C-alpha positions in Angstrom: 0.0 0.0 0.0 2.8 2.4 1.0 4.6 1.5 -2.2 1.5 2.3 -4.2 1.1 5.7 -2.6 4.8 6.4 -3.2 4.4 5.6 -6.9 1.4 7.8 -7.2 3.2 10.7 -5.5 6.2 10.2 -7.8 4.3 10.3 -11.0 2.3 13.3 -9.7 -1.2 11.8 -9.7 -2.1 12.9 -6.1 -0.3 16.2 -6.5 -2.3 16.9 -9.7 -5.5 15.9 -7.9 -4.7 18.2 -4.9 -3.9 21.2 -7.2 -7.1 20.8 -9.2 -9.2 20.5 -6.1 -7.4 23.5 -4.5 -8.0 25.7 -7.5 -11.6 24.5 -7.8 -12.4 25.5 -4.2 -10.1 28.5 -3.6 -11.0 30.5 -6.7 -14.8 30.5 -6.6 -15.0 30.6 -2.7 -12.6 33.5 -2.3 -14.3 35.4 -5.2 -17.6 35.2 -3.4 -19.2 32.5 -5.6 -19.1 30.0 -2.7 -21.4 27.1 -3.5 -20.8 23.5 -4.4 -21.9 24.0 -8.0 -19.3 26.7 -8.8 -16.6 24.5 -7.2 -17.7 21.5 -9.4 -17.9 23.8 -12.4 -14.4 25.0 -11.9 -13.1 21.5 -11.6 -15.0 20.4 -14.8 -13.7 23.4 -16.8 -10.1 22.7 -15.6 -10.3 19.2 -16.9 -12.2 20.0 -20.1 -9.7 22.7 -21.0 -6.9 20.1 -21.2 -8.1 19.0 -24.6 -6.1 21.9 -26.0 -2.9 23.7 -24.9 -4.4 27.0 -26.0 -7.6 26.4 -24.1 -5.7 25.4 -21.1 -3.6 28.5 -21.1 -6.5 30.8 -21.8 -8.4 29.4 -18.8 -5.4 29.7 -16.6 -4.8 33.3 -17.6 -8.5 34.2 -16.9 -8.3 32.5 -13.4 -5.0 34.2 -12.8 -6.5 37.7 -13.5 -9.5 36.9 -11.3 -7.2 35.7 -8.5 -6.1 39.3 -7.9 -9.5 39.8 -6.2 -8.8 36.9 -3.7 -7.4 39.1 -0.8 -10.4 41.4 -1.2 -13.0 38.7 -1.7 -11.8 36.8 1.4 -12.6 39.9 3.5 -15.4 41.6 1.7 -17.2 39.0 -0.4 -18.4 39.2 -4.0 -17.4 42.2 -6.1 -20.1 44.9 -6.5 -20.4 48.4 -7.8 -19.7 49.9 -4.4 -16.3 48.3 -4.2 -15.3 49.4 -7.7 -16.4 53.0 -7.3 -14.6 53.1 -3.9 -11.4 51.7 -5.5 -11.5 54.3 -8.2 -11.8 57.0 -5.5 -9.1 55.5 -3.3 -6.1 57.6 -2.5 -2.6 56.8 -1.3 -3.4 56.6 2.4 -6.5 54.4 1.8 -4.4 52.1 -0.4 -1.7 51.8 2.3 -4.4 51.1 4.9 -5.9 48.4 2.6 -2.5 46.8 1.9 -2.0 46.4 5.7 -5.2 44.3 5.8 -4.2 41.8 3.2 -0.8 40.9 4.7 -0.6 37.4 6.0 -3.1 34.7 5.1 -4.9 36.5 2.2 -1.6 37.3 0.5 -0.3 33.7 1.2 -3.5 32.2 -0.4 -3.0 34.5 -3.4 0.6 33.3 -4.0 -0.4 29.6 -3.5 -3.2 30.1 -6.1 -0.6 31.5 -8.5 1.7 28.5 -7.9 -1.2 26.1 -8.4 -2.2 27.8 -11.7 1.4 27.6 -12.9 1.5 23.9 -12.1 -1.8 23.5 -13.9 -0.5 24.8 -17.2 2.4 22.3 -17.1 -0.1 19.4 -17.0 -0.1 17.4 -20.3 -2.9 17.8 -22.8 -5.2 14.9 -23.2 -4.6 12.9 -26.4 -8.1 11.9 -27.7 -9.8 11.2 -31.0 -11.0 14.2 -32.9 -14.7 13.4 -32.4 -14.3 13.2 -28.6 -12.3 16.4 -28.6 -15.1 18.1 -30.5 -17.7 16.9 -28.1 -15.7 18.0 -25.1 -15.0 21.3 -26.7 -18.7 22.0 -27.2 -19.3 20.9 -23.6 -16.5 23.3 -22.3 -18.0 26.3 -24.1 -21.5 25.4 -23.1 -20.5 25.5 -19.4 -18.2 28.5 -19.7 -20.7 30.7 -21.6 -22.6 31.7 -18.4 -20.1 30.7 -15.7 -19.1 32.8 -12.8 -15.7 33.8 -14.4 -17.5 35.2 -17.4 -20.1 37.0 -15.2 -17.4 38.5 -13.0 -15.5 39.9 -15.9 -18.7 41.2 -17.5 -19.7 42.8 -14.2 -16.3 44.3 -13.6 -16.2 45.9 -17.0 -19.8 47.1 -16.5 -18.9 48.6 -13.1 -15.9 50.4 -14.6 -18.0 51.9 -17.4 -20.8 52.8 -15.0 -18.5 54.4 -12.5 -16.9 56.6 -15.1 -20.4 57.7 -16.3 -21.4 58.4 -12.7 -18.3 60.5 -11.9 -18.8 62.5 -15.1 -22.5 62.9 -14.2 -21.5 64.0 -10.7 -19.4 66.8 -12.2 -22.1 67.8 -14.6 -24.9 67.9 -12.1 -22.8 69.9 -9.7 -23.2 72.9 -12.0 -27.0 72.5 -12.4 -29.2 74.8 -10.3 -31.8 73.3 -8.1 -35.4 73.1 -9.4 -37.3 73.5 -6.2 -40.6 75.4 -6.7 -43.3 76.9 -4.5 -40.9 77.0 -1.6 -42.1 78.6 1.6 -40.6 78.7 5.1 -42.2 78.8 8.5 -39.2 78.1 10.8 -39.6 77.0 14.4 -35.9 77.0 15.1 -33.3 79.7 14.6 -30.4 77.1 14.7 -30.7 73.7 12.9 -27.7 71.4 13.4 -27.3 68.3 11.3 -24.5 66.0 12.5 -23.5 63.5 9.9 -21.7 60.6 11.5 -19.4 58.0 9.8 -19.5 54.2 10.0 -21.5 53.8 13.1 -23.5 50.6 13.5 -26.5 51.1 15.9 -26.1 47.8 17.6 -22.8 48.9 19.1 -24.3 51.8 21.1 -25.6 51.4 24.6 -28.2 53.8 23.5 -29.6 50.8 21.5 -29.0 48.3 24.4 -25.4 47.4 23.7 -24.3 45.9 27.1 -21.3 48.2 27.6 -22.3 51.8 28.5 -20.4 53.6 25.7 -23.1 56.3 25.2 -23.8 57.4 28.8 -25.1 60.9 27.8 -27.2 59.9 24.8 -28.8 57.0 26.8 -30.7 59.5 28.9 -30.6 62.7 26.8 -33.9 64.4 26.1 -35.2 63.9 22.6 -36.6 61.5 20.0 -34.4 58.4 19.3 -35.2 56.1 16.4 -34.5 52.5 17.1 -34.9 51.3 13.5 -33.4 53.9 11.2 -32.0 52.3 8.1 -29.4 53.9 5.9 -29.7 53.9 2.1 -26.5 52.1 1.2 -23.4 50.5 2.8 -20.7 53.1 2.0 -20.4 56.9 2.0 -20.1 57.3 -1.7 -23.4 55.6 -2.3 -25.3 56.4 0.9 -24.8 60.1 1.5 -26.2 61.5 -1.8 -29.2 59.1 -1.5 -29.8 60.5 2.0 -29.3 64.2 1.4 -30.7 64.5 -2.1 -33.9 63.4 -3.9 -33.4 59.8 -5.1 -35.5 56.9 -6.2 -32.8 54.5 -4.9 -31.0 54.0 -8.2 -30.7 57.6 -9.6 -29.9 60.7 -7.5 -30.9 64.2 -8.3 -27.8 65.9 -6.9 -29.0 69.5 -7.5 -32.2 69.0 -5.4 -30.8 68.3 -1.9 -31.4 69.5 1.6 -28.7 72.2 1.3 -30.2 73.8 -1.8 -33.7 73.5 -0.2 -32.5 75.4 2.8 -30.9 78.0 0.6 -34.1 78.5 -1.3 -36.0 78.9 2.0 -33.8 81.7 3.0 -31.6 79.9 5.6 -27.9 80.7 6.0 -26.2 77.4 5.3 -22.9 76.1 6.8 -20.9 73.0 6.0 -18.1 72.0 8.5 -16.2 68.9 7.5 -13.5 66.7 8.9 -13.7 64.4 5.8 -11.3 66.3 3.7 -11.6 68.3 0.5 -10.0 67.0 -2.7 -11.9 69.0 -5.3 -15.3 70.6 -5.8 -16.8 67.8 -7.8 -14.7 64.7 -6.7 -17.2 63.1 -4.3 -21.0 63.3 -3.8 -20.4 64.8 -0.3 -18.3 67.7 -1.7 -20.8 68.3 -4.5 -23.5 68.8 -2.0 -21.2 70.6 0.5 -20.3 73.1 -2.1 -23.9 74.2 -2.3 -23.6 75.6 1.2 -23.1 79.4 1.5 -20.3 78.9 4.0 -17.9 76.0 3.9 -15.1 75.0 6.3 -13.0 72.0 5.5 -10.4 71.0 8.1 -8.4 69.1 5.5 -7.2 70.1 2.1 -6.9 66.6 0.5 -8.6 63.3 1.0 -10.3 62.4 4.3 -7.1 60.7 5.5 -4.7 63.4 4.4 -4.2 64.6 8.0 -5.0 63.3 11.4 -7.4 65.9 12.8 -9.7 65.3 15.7 -13.4 65.7 15.2 -13.5 67.9 18.3 -11.5 70.6 16.3 -14.7 71.4 14.4 -16.4 72.5 17.6 -14.4 75.7 17.8 -16.4 77.2 14.9 -19.8 76.7 16.5 -20.0 79.5 19.1 -19.5 82.2 16.5 -21.8 80.6 14.0 -24.6 80.0 16.5 -24.4 83.5 17.8 -25.2 85.1 14.4 -28.7 86.6 14.0 -29.8 84.8 10.8 -31.7 81.6 10.8 -29.3 78.9 9.8 -28.6 75.3 9.0 -25.3 73.9 10.1 -24.0 70.6 8.7 -21.2 68.9 10.6 -19.6 66.0 8.8 -17.5 63.8 11.1 -14.8 61.4 10.4 -16.3 59.4 13.3 -15.6 55.7 13.4 -14.1 55.3 9.9 -11.5 52.6 9.7 -8.7 52.6 10.9 -10.7 53.1 14.1 -7.6 53.2 16.3 -6.4 56.2 14.3 -9.7 58.0 14.8 -9.8 58.0 18.6 -6.6 60.1 18.7 -5.7 59.5 22.3 -9.3 59.3 23.5 -9.6 56.9 26.5 -10.4 53.2 25.6 -12.7 52.2 28.4 -13.9 49.0 27.0 -12.0 45.7 26.2 -14.4 43.2 24.6 -12.0 41.5 22.2 -8.4 40.6 21.6 -8.9 42.5 18.3 -7.7 46.1 19.2 -9.7 47.5 16.3 -13.0 46.5 17.9 -12.0 48.1 21.2 -11.1 51.2 19.3 -14.4 51.1 17.6 -16.2 51.2 20.9 -13.9 54.1 22.0 -14.8 56.0 18.9 -18.5 55.6 19.7 -17.8 56.7 23.3 -16.1 59.7 21.8 -19.2 60.4 19.6 -21.3 60.5 22.7 -19.1 63.3 24.1 -19.0 65.1 20.8 -22.8 65.3 20.5 -23.1 66.4 24.1 -20.7 69.3 23.5 -22.6 70.4 20.4 -25.8 70.3 22.5 -24.2 72.4 25.2 -23.0 75.0 22.6 -26.5 75.2 21.1 -28.0 75.6 24.6 -25.5 78.4 25.4 -26.6 80.3 22.3 -30.0 80.7 24.0 -31.9 80.5 20.8 -34.5 77.8 19.7 -32.6 74.9 18.1 -32.9 71.4 16.8 -30.0 69.0 16.7 -30.2 65.9 14.5 -27.7 63.1 14.1 -27.4 60.1 11.8 -24.6 57.9 10.5 -24.2 57.6 6.8 -23.9 53.8 7.1 -23.1 51.0 9.5 -20.2 48.6 9.5 -19.3 44.9 9.6 -17.9 44.1 13.1 -16.7 40.6 13.7 -13.7 38.5 14.7 -12.2 38.3 11.2 -8.8 39.4 10.0 -10.2 42.9 9.3 -12.6 43.1 12.2 -14.1 46.5 11.5 -14.8 47.0 7.8 -17.4 48.0 5.2 -19.8 45.4 4.1 -23.2 45.1 2.4 -24.7 41.8 3.2 -25.8 42.2 6.9 -28.3 44.4 8.7 -25.6 46.1 10.7 -24.2 47.5 7.5 -27.4 49.7 7.3 -28.9 49.9 10.8 -27.6 53.2 12.1 -28.3 55.7 14.9 -30.8 58.6 14.3 -32.1 61.1 16.9 -33.6 64.5 17.2 -32.9 66.8 20.2 -34.5 70.2 20.6 -34.1 73.0 23.1 -37.5 72.3 24.6 -37.2 68.5 24.9 -37.4 67.3 28.5 -37.8 63.5 28.2 -36.0 60.7 26.4 -38.4 59.1 24.0 -37.7 56.0 21.8 -39.6 55.3 18.5 -39.4 51.8 17.1 -41.1 52.5 13.7 -38.8 51.5 10.9 -37.7 54.6 9.0 -35.6 54.7 5.8 -32.9 57.3 5.2 -34.5 57.9 1.8 -37.1 59.8 3.9 -34.6 62.2 5.4 -35.2 65.1 3.0 -38.9 65.0 4.0 -38.0 64.8 7.8 -35.6 67.7 7.3 -38.3 69.8 5.6 -40.5 69.3 8.7 -37.7 70.3 11.1 -36.9 73.4 9.0 -40.5 74.3 8.5 -40.1 74.2 4.7 -42.6 73.2 2.1 -42.1 72.8 -1.6 -43.7 71.1 -4.6 -40.8 68.5 -4.7 -40.5 67.6 -1.0 -43.5 66.9 1.2 -42.7 67.5 4.9 -43.0 64.3 7.0 -43.3 64.0 10.7 -41.7 60.9 12.2 -44.9 60.4 14.2 -46.8 60.1 10.9 -44.5 57.4 9.4 -46.2 54.0 9.2 -44.3 50.7 9.0 -43.5 49.6 5.5 -41.0 47.5 3.6 -37.6 49.1 3.6 -35.2 48.6 0.7 -31.5 49.4 0.6 -29.1 49.8 -2.3 -26.3 47.2 -1.8 -24.1 48.6 -4.6 -25.8 46.6 -7.3 -29.5 46.7 -6.7 -32.2 47.6 -4.2 -32.9 44.7 -1.8 -35.3 44.1 1.1 -33.6 45.1 4.3 -35.4 42.5 6.4 -34.0 39.7 4.2 -30.4 40.5 5.1 -28.6 38.3 7.6 -28.2 39.1 11.2 -24.7 39.5 12.7 -23.3 38.1 15.9 -22.7 40.9 18.4 -19.3 41.0 20.0 -19.7 41.9 23.6 
C-alpha cells in the first residue's frame, strides 16, 4: 500500500488531484461564488480545457487575472459596484491602509493560487480522438458561456463603465441649479444642526441596548431616538447622496438636496467637514457641500490626508450659532471610519471586549461620539436660541472577529442599521420610537424640522410614518432590508 502511494506521488497523480481541487475550491469561494456548483464547475472546466494547450492557457490566464481579487473577496465578499467606485476614488493613504489588511493569510493564499495555476498549465494535454475532442470542446464552451468567471469579468467591465459615467454625471450635475418650486418657510428653530456621522452601527451603542455603556449621555438625553433607522447604502459614496438629495434609490438628483432646499427657503447654510476636500466635484459629499453658503474643510486633500480630531470642528460653533440669521449647520464627522484606532486620537479606551484592538477602538470612537454630540448640544444651549439637533450615521459597519474586524460590508443588517435622533431646546424626556424609517425619507424629515414646504418635497413628521417594507441599495440593486442576515454581536 505504501509503495502504491509512493508511486502515485512520484508520478504526480495525487499532486495533480490536490492542485485541481485547491483551484476548484479556492478561486470560486474567495471570489464570493461560494457554492458547491461553482466548485464543481471550476473542476470540470479545468479538466475539459486540457483537450487543447491553447484552451488550457486561456483558462489559466483568466483565473490568474480573477485571482487578484482573492485578498479582497476573502474579507469583503463578491465584487459589487460599491467596491469598484470606492477603488477608483481610493487615495494613497487608503491604499496603504488596505494593503496592511491583506498581509498574512490573504496574500499567502494568493501566492499559493498562482503557484497552483502555474502547475496546472504544465499538465499534459489529453490525447483523444477528434470526435471526442469536438464533443468535449462543445461541452466546455456550453459550461463557460454563463459561468461565474464570465459573469465576474462582465460585471467588472460594466462597473468600470458605470463608475466613469457616474463620476462624469457627478461633475455635470454639480453645476445644475436646483429646481425647487413653490418654496415657503415657517421656521420654528433659529439654529438647525445636522451632524453626519461616519461608519456607526447602531447595535454597538448602549443607546440601543449594547451591554457596555459607551453612550452614557445619549442613553438618557432628552429627545426622540429612532431604534430602526436604516441607511440607504453601505458606504459613504453611495449612501450620503441618497440620504441628502432626492433619489429613487437608483438615480440621484444631486442638485435637489437639503442644502439647496435650505438656501431656497432663506436659511444661511454652513458645512463644516473633517472628511477632507479634494476638489469641488470629486465626491458626492463635496458636490452637496459646495452648495452651502459657508464652507469649512479642516483638511485640504482626502479624508485621510491629515489626522485631525473631530473635536476641532467645535471651535467654529459658538461664533456661527451667535449670528442673527436663521441657519442650518451641517457637521460632517470622520467618526468611526477605519482605521478606528487612528480616529480616537488619544481618547480613552474604556472597553475591552475583544483581543482585536480595532474592535476596542471602535467602541472608544462611539464613546467619543457621545461626548461630541453632548458638546454640540451644550454649545447650542449656550446660544440661548431655539434649536434642533439631528444626528445620523451615513452607514453601518461589519464588526466581527475576522482578520479585518471593522470593515465595510453590504450583506448584513448592521451595515445599514444606524443611529438617528432629534434633540430640541424644549425636549425634556428621552423618547424612543421603534417604527422602521428609511434614510430615503430624510429630506422629508428635514423639511419638517426646517418648516419648509415645496412642490418637490412633502414634509414628513416621524410620528406620521407608518411601518412599510424598507429597501436598501447594496451597490448593485435595491434589496429588502429584512431579508439581510443578522450578525453576531461582539460583547
